[in-house]
C-alpha positions as CSV (number, residue, x, y, z in Angstrom):
1,M,-24.2,34.3,45.7
2,T,-27.7,33.2,45.4
3,K,-30.1,34.6,42.7
4,E,-31.8,36.8,45.3
5,E,-28.4,38.2,46.5
6,I,-27.3,38.9,43.0
7,L,-30.6,40.7,42.2
8,K,-30.4,42.8,45.4
9,A,-26.7,43.7,44.7
10,A,-27.4,44.5,41.0
11,K,-30.4,46.8,41.8
12,S,-28.4,48.6,44.5
13,I,-25.5,49.3,42.1
14,I,-27.9,50.4,39.4
15,V,-29.7,52.9,41.7
16,E,-26.4,54.2,43.2
17,E,-24.8,54.9,39.8
18,L,-27.8,56.6,38.3
19,Q,-28.2,58.7,41.4
20,K,-24.7,59.9,41.0
21,F,-25.8,61.5,37.7
22,G,-29.0,62.9,39.2
23,Y,-31.5,60.3,38.0
24,T,-34.1,58.5,40.1
25,V,-34.7,54.9,39.2
26,L,-38.4,54.3,39.1
27,E,-38.5,50.6,38.1
28,V,-36.0,47.7,37.4
29,Y,-37.0,44.5,35.6
30,L,-35.1,41.3,35.2
31,F,-35.9,39.8,31.9
32,G,-34.7,37.2,29.5
33,S,-33.6,33.6,30.3
34,R,-32.8,34.3,34.0
35,A,-36.4,35.8,34.6
36,K,-37.8,32.6,33.0
37,D,-35.5,30.2,34.9
38,R,-34.1,28.9,31.6
39,E,-30.6,30.2,32.0
40,K,-27.3,28.4,31.3
41,P,-24.3,28.8,33.6
42,D,-22.9,31.4,31.3
43,S,-26.1,33.4,30.7
44,D,-26.0,37.0,31.3
45,W,-28.4,39.1,33.4
46,D,-30.7,41.3,31.4
47,F,-32.1,44.4,33.1
48,L,-34.6,47.0,31.9
49,I,-34.1,50.2,34.0
50,I,-36.8,52.9,34.1
51,V,-35.6,56.4,35.2
52,D,-37.4,59.7,35.8
53,D,-36.0,61.6,32.9
54,E,-34.5,61.1,29.5
55,I,-30.7,60.5,29.3
56,D,-28.7,61.6,26.3
57,F,-26.8,58.9,24.5
58,P,-23.2,59.9,25.7
59,H,-24.3,59.9,29.4
60,K,-26.3,56.7,29.0
61,K,-23.2,55.0,27.5
62,E,-21.1,56.3,30.3
63,I,-23.6,55.3,33.0
64,T,-24.1,51.8,31.5
65,M,-20.3,51.2,31.4
66,L,-19.9,52.2,35.1
67,I,-22.8,49.9,36.2
68,R,-21.4,47.0,34.1
69,R,-17.9,47.4,35.5
70,R,-19.2,47.2,39.0
71,L,-21.4,44.2,38.2
72,V,-18.5,42.4,36.6
73,K,-16.5,42.8,39.8
74,L,-19.2,40.6,41.4
75,D,-19.0,38.2,38.5
76,I,-22.4,39.4,37.1
77,S,-22.4,39.6,33.3
78,S,-25.1,42.0,32.3
79,D,-27.0,43.7,29.5
80,L,-28.7,47.0,30.4
81,I,-31.5,48.9,28.8
82,I,-32.0,52.3,30.4
83,Q,-35.2,54.2,29.4
84,S,-37.1,57.2,30.7
85,Y,-40.6,56.7,32.1
86,N,-42.0,58.7,29.1
87,I,-40.4,56.3,26.6
88,K,-41.6,53.3,28.6
89,K,-45.2,54.5,28.4
90,T,-44.9,54.9,24.7
91,R,-43.5,51.5,24.2
92,E,-45.0,49.2,26.8
93,N,-48.1,48.2,24.9
94,N,-46.4,48.0,21.5
95,I,-45.2,44.5,20.5
96,A,-42.6,46.0,18.1
97,Y,-40.5,47.0,21.1
98,L,-38.4,45.0,23.6
99,T,-39.9,47.1,26.4
100,Y,-43.2,45.2,25.8
101,Y,-41.7,41.8,26.4
102,A,-39.4,42.9,29.2
103,I,-42.3,44.2,31.2
104,R,-44.7,41.4,30.6
105,E,-42.3,38.5,30.9
106,G,-39.9,40.1,33.3
107,I,-39.7,40.2,37.1
108,P,-39.9,43.6,38.7
109,L,-37.3,44.1,41.3
């Protein structure tokens, strides 16, 4: 698959799985080496996912696992960070958080 096809498939899977749990995906960013075109063949795909509401840790862990399993079936190794819109707003301008860099250096999908 091309990079564009991978990103389209990944976003679709992310949105579908979160919708199953009643969450709306507001934003998805690709960040890290693949966003900067500095990846190696074995580099994973890093995604910051912004949803409409906070997700408690057990559900976030379960949703992340389901998304990663579907992506692996397409040979897409991934790291996922899922945050609520409110958390994003508190972190997006603070250099102490990965959110700051993922948004500034990442690619919105």
